[in-house]
N, C-alpha and C positions, 0 to 999 in steps of 0.2 A: 587441713588444720584441725587440731584437737582442742576441744574446750572442756574444762572441768571446773568444779568449784574448788577454790583454794581454801584449804583448812589450815590456818595458822596454828603452829604447834604450841608456841609459848608466848605469853604476854611478857615482853621484855621490860619496859619501863616507860615512864612518861617524863621525858626530859626535853625542855625546849630552850633554844637560844633566842633571846629577844634583844635586838639591837635598835636603839633609836638615836637619831641625830637631830639636836636642838632641843580606801581599801578595796584591795580587790576582794570580790566575793570568794570565800574559801571553798575548798572542795566539799561538795555535797550541799552547799547552801541553796543552789538553784533547784535542787530536788527536794527541798523541804526537810532535809535530815537534821540540819542545825541552823541556828540563826546567823545573821551576818556578823562580822567582826565589829567590835566597838570602835567608835570614832576616837581618834587619838590626835591631839594637837601637837604634831611634830612635823618637821620639814621632810623627814624620811625615816621609815622604820620597816622592820622585817621581823617576823616570827618564824623560826625554822626549827624542825625537830633535829636534835643533836645526833641521833643515831642514823636516821634515814636520810637526812639532808633535805627533806621535803619542805618547801616553803608553804606555810599555812596562811599567813597574812603578810602583805607588803604594801608599801606606798612610797613612791619615789626611791625605791631601794637601790637604784643605780645612779642616783644624783650625787655628784661629787661635792662633798661638804667637809668642813674642817672637823677632824676627829677629836680634838682637844685631848683629854687625858686617856681616852680609849686607845691612843697611840701606844700607851705603855703595855698593851696586850702583846704587841709585836716585840717590844723591848724584852719583856719577860720570856716570850717564846724563844727568842734567839739565845738568851742566857741559858734557858733550860736545854736547848739544843747543844750548846757548847758543853754543858755538864754531861749530858747523855753520851756525847762523842768522846769524853775523857780529856778534852782540851783544857778544862778548868775543873776545879773541885769546889764543893760548897764550903770547904774549910779554908780555902785560900784567902789571904788577907789582901784587901784592895787598898792601895794608897789613895787618899782623898785629895783631889786637886783644888786649887783656888776657884776654878770655874764651877766645879760641882758644889762647893761650899757656899758660893754666892748666889746660887739659883734661888729665884723667888717662887711665889705660889706655894702649893702644898709641898711640905718638906718632911724629911726624916730627922733633920737637925744633926747631920754628921758634921765633923769639924775638920777644917783644912789641916793637913799635915799628919792626921791620924790614919790608922788602917782599920778597915771594917771587913768582916768576912763576907764572902759572896752570898752565903745563906741569909745573913741579916739584911744585906742590901736588897736581895730579891724580895724579902718580906716587906722591906720599905717601899719597893715599887708596887707590889701587888696589894698589900693591906693599907698602907698609908698614902699610896699614890704619890710618892716622893719624887719630885723633880731632881733633887740633889742625888738621890740614890740611882736614878735612871742615868744621869750623866756619868756618875762614877763607874757604873757597870759598862756603859758604852765605851768609855775611855779604856777600861781594862781589857775588854774583849777585842777592840779594834784599833786602839791607839789614840783615837780621837772620836768625838761625837760625829763629825762629818763623815769619817770612814765607816762608822757604825751605821749611819743613815744609808750608805751604799749597800751594806749587808741587808738592811731592812728592805730595801727596794728589790734586791735580788731574791730575797725570800718571798716577798709578795708575788713576784712573777712566778716563782716556782709553785706556789700554792694556788695560782690562778686568780689572784686578786688584780684583775685587769684595769681597775679604775682607782688605783691607789698610788700615791707617791708621798714619801716621807722626806722631811728635811731635818728632823731632829728626833731624839729618843724620848721626848717628854710630851709632845703635843703643844708646846709653846707656839703661839700664833706665828706663822711664817708663810710667806708667799710660796705657792707651789707645794703646800703641805695639805693633802686631801685624801679622802677615802669615801666609801659608800657603805650603806647599811648592809648590802649584800656581801661586800668584801669582808667586812668585819665579822659577819656570820661565818664565812669560810675560815677566817682566822680562829674564831672561837671554837669551831669544830676541831681544828687542828690541835689546839691546846689540849682539849679533852682527849682526843684520840692518840696523840703522839707522846704525851708526857703525863700519863695518869698518875705516876708516882709523885708528881708535884701538885696535882690538882686540888688536894685538900687544903693547900695553902690559900686558895681563893675563898674558902669558907671560914677562915679564921676571922673572928670578929674584932680582935684588937692585937696590937703588938707594942711592946715596950722596948725602947732603945735609949740608953744613956739616961735612964730614970724618967723618960717622957713616954707616957702611954697615949696612944692614939687609936681611935676606933676605925674599923674598916669603913671606907666611904661608900660602899655599896649598902645603902639603907635597907634594901630588900632582904638582907640576911636577918634583920630583926622583924620584918613585917610578914614574912612568908617562910614557913618551915621547909617548903619544897625547894627553895632557892639554895644552891650550893656554890655560888661563886661568880667569877668573872667580874665585869664592871658594869656600872650603870650611870647614865648622866641625867636621866629624867625618870625619877622613881615612880611617879603616879602613872605616867603613860606605860612604863614597862610593866607595872602591876596589872593594869587592865589586860594587856596582851597575854601575859603569862596565865592569868586566871582564865581567860578565854580558852587558851590552849589546853590547860589541864582539865577544864570542865567538859570540853566537847570532843577531844581527840585522844586516841590511843595509838601506840606503836606496837606492831607485831612482826615476828619473824615468819616469813612465808616458807621459803626454801633455803637450805644451807648450801654453801659453796661445796661443790663436789657431789651433791645429791644427784643420782641418776634420774633424769626426768623423761627420757625417751631412749629407745634403742632401735633406730631406723636401720633398714637394710643397707648394706654396702656392696656395690658391684665391683668385680675384678679385684677383690681383696683377699688377703690371707685369712681374714675372719669375715663372717657373713653379716655381722652387725657392729655398730659402734655405740658406745655409751655417750649420751649428750647431757650436759648440765650447765650450771652457772659457775663462773670464776669467783664471784663474791656472793656473800649472803644477800638474799632479797629481804630487805627491811621495808615495811610499809607503814605509813602514818595515815590513818583513816578516821572518819567520824566514829565516835563511840557506838558500840553495839551494831556495827555495820559489817563486821568481818565475815559473817556468814553469807553476805551478798557478793563477795569478791569472786570473780571468775578468771581463770587463767587459760590462755590458749597458746598453742605452740605451732609455729609455722616452720616446717623443715624444708630445706633445699631438696628438690626432687632428684632422684637417681644419683645418690651419692656414690662417687667412684674413688677407689683407692689410687694413690696413697692418701690417707686421712692423717692429719697432723694434730697432735694434742695442743689444745689452746686456741685453735683456729675456729672461727665462727661458721656454723652450718645451719643456723636457724635463729629464730627470735621467739622469746617468751613475752607475751603481752598480758597484763593484768588490768581488768576493768572493774569499775564499780558504777552501777546504774548507767551502763553504756558509756561511761567516761573513762578514758585510759588514765590509769594512775601510775603505771610503771611499764617500761619496756627494757628488756635485758637480752644481750646476745646469748644464744645457746652455743656452747663450744664443745669440741670433742674432749672427753676426759681421758683419752688414750690414743695411741698411734695405731693405725691399721695399715700394714704394708701391702704392697701389690702381691697378687697371687702369682702362681707359676704360669707358664705359657699356655698350657692346655686349659686350665681353669679360666683364664682370661678369654680365650677363644670361645669357650662355652657361654660365658656371660655375654659376650658380644652377640652371639647367635640369639640368646634368649631376649636380649634387649631389642634386637632387630624385629623379631616377630611380635614382641610386646608393642612396639611402635606401630606395626601394621594394623593391629586390632584395637588400638586405643583411639 
């Protein structure tokens, strides 16, 4: 096993997802690096770094609870997915049904019998949290809100939202309509990752439709310049968690995908060595000013023998901070190594035989 200090190359950014519906000691707290997380009066909550996916603070994060208007994050995600796939365009005009027009609660104030662009309806969902806009888009994409809910549930399973079930596109109270703080954090990361071209929509503070101007219901956009979007239901609680994350944590890039981290020997191969590395970037969220204490160790499978296949795992990279494991990633072959010829393989067999006798 090889051990070395991990030298992060670039400070990426400090972006956190905070999801609360209605704590655990965070990394480093037990070692005196940072204080414990603030107390938050919510049934379930979670603070996750958007880039690394690391959970910093959580409480009842897997408890199934009604998501209310946070449901619209999935509605917007599916519409953005349809746009990206070329199935619909932002300029297409959507007919407004009686059902959409009659929706109560927060509304965009669209009128039955009119047509509204996909782009404006998406703004109505994201900025105004419009129930009417959500239903209109659901009907346009899937034919009915019930069919759209099926798409929502299929997408939830695809994203790994294992404790989520949707019954509608709005979050209107319904039996068997639930999610968790952890699942919503997964969805929030997917929105940021998969459709960055639409993400600035979540930061817009107001939208005017049909002469009616409404402000974004995410009040954190006015209270905190570091907030750039998504949705919030409990502003004060969310503010506490975000402030804690920004104050005490930073996110760094350790190793990049494809970086050569080791070149172990290969037996019976056309090449004597193979390059090993990571399939994905290693992103770490750690307490501020602790990056110089990170240590990386690599455990490589002994006596690697050809054929070696690109992408297959031949070892493990482990990163620790103060003797606590903060990340483990598979070390994979970055290239193929084919088998050697007959006589070269015989020679390696002989060498390994005597090597085994003396080891």
